[in-house]
N, C-alpha and C positions, 0 to 999 in steps of 0.2 A: 441709335448709335451712341456708344460710350465716348467720353471726351477724348481718351487716348486714341480711339479709332478715328475720330474726326481730325485730330491733329495730324496723324499719319496720312490721312486722305488729302488733307489741305496741302500737304507738302508733295503730294503726287504718288503716294504709296510707299510701302515699307522699303523697297529696293532704292527708291530715290532718296529716302531719309539716310540709308546707309551711305549712299554716294555723297550726300551733303556732309555727313559727319566724318568722311574720310578726307575732307579738304584740310590742307595745312591751316593752322591758326584759327580754326573754326570757333574755338572757345572765346576768341577776341571779338568775333563778329556777332554772335547770337548766343542765346541760352542753350548751348549744346547739352549741358547736363540735363535740363529739363526734357529735351528731345530724346535723350538716351533713356530717361525714366519712362517716357511714353512708349518707346519702343520696347522696353522690357515688359511692360504691362500687355502690349500687343502680342509679344512672343508667348507670355504666359497663357493668354486667352486662346491663342491659335496653335499651341504646341509646337512652336518653332524654337529650335536650339541653335545657338551661336557660340563660337569659341569664346571662353571666358564666363559663360553663364554658370551659375551655381544651381545644382540639381540635387535631388534626393531620390533614393530608390523608393518607389511608391508602395511597396508592401513588404512584409517580413519585419524582422527585428533589427535591421541595420539602421543605425542612427547617423552614419557618416554623411558628411556634406561633401559632394564631388564637384569638380570644376571641369567643364567641357574643355578638352585638351586640343582638339582639332576638329575639322569638319566631319559631320556624320558621314557614314559610309554604308552602303547596302552590301549585304552578303546573303546569298541564297533567298533573296526576297525580304530579308529582315533588315530594318534600319538599326545600325549599331552606332552608339555614341561613345567615342573614345574619351574616357574621363581620367582624371588624376586626383589622388587623395592628398591631403596636407603632408603626408609623410613621403611623398614623391612616387609612390607606387601607382601604376596606371593599368587600365584594362578597358575592355569594351562592355557596355551595358546595352541591353535591348531597349529600344526607345519606348515600347508599350509599358515597361515597368518603371519608367523614369518620369518625374515631374519637376517643374521648376521649384526651387526653394522659395519660400515666402521671405519677405523682408525680415521678419522676426527670426526665422531659421538662420538667415544669413548673419544676422546680428549675434546670435548665440553660438553659431558655428556647428549646428547639428540639426537633425530632423527632430521636431518637437513631439510628434504623436506617439513616439515609442515609449512604452512603460519600462522604466529602468529601476 
């Protein structure tokens, strides 16, 4: 078991961690930033997408970095992720073609494996 998985498990699971972090003034009580980082690693490993997560289109030549705008939705059996671009435009991407952006991609603001 990876460290971030053990942390999530010790708190009672992913949903329990979300409940803990939703408490007012949680940053004053514990290392909420550290728990958020563990939860992001957990989401990356388990393909869980939350509002605010940074994602990239997993194939093709698109180098844009997207932000999850609202909760994923199912349409005709396909999970769609409502995303927004930095210019404010938004649309749905099919979940199977999206992956979480890496820390480095978030830092530079684009998908790194694209040859330009």
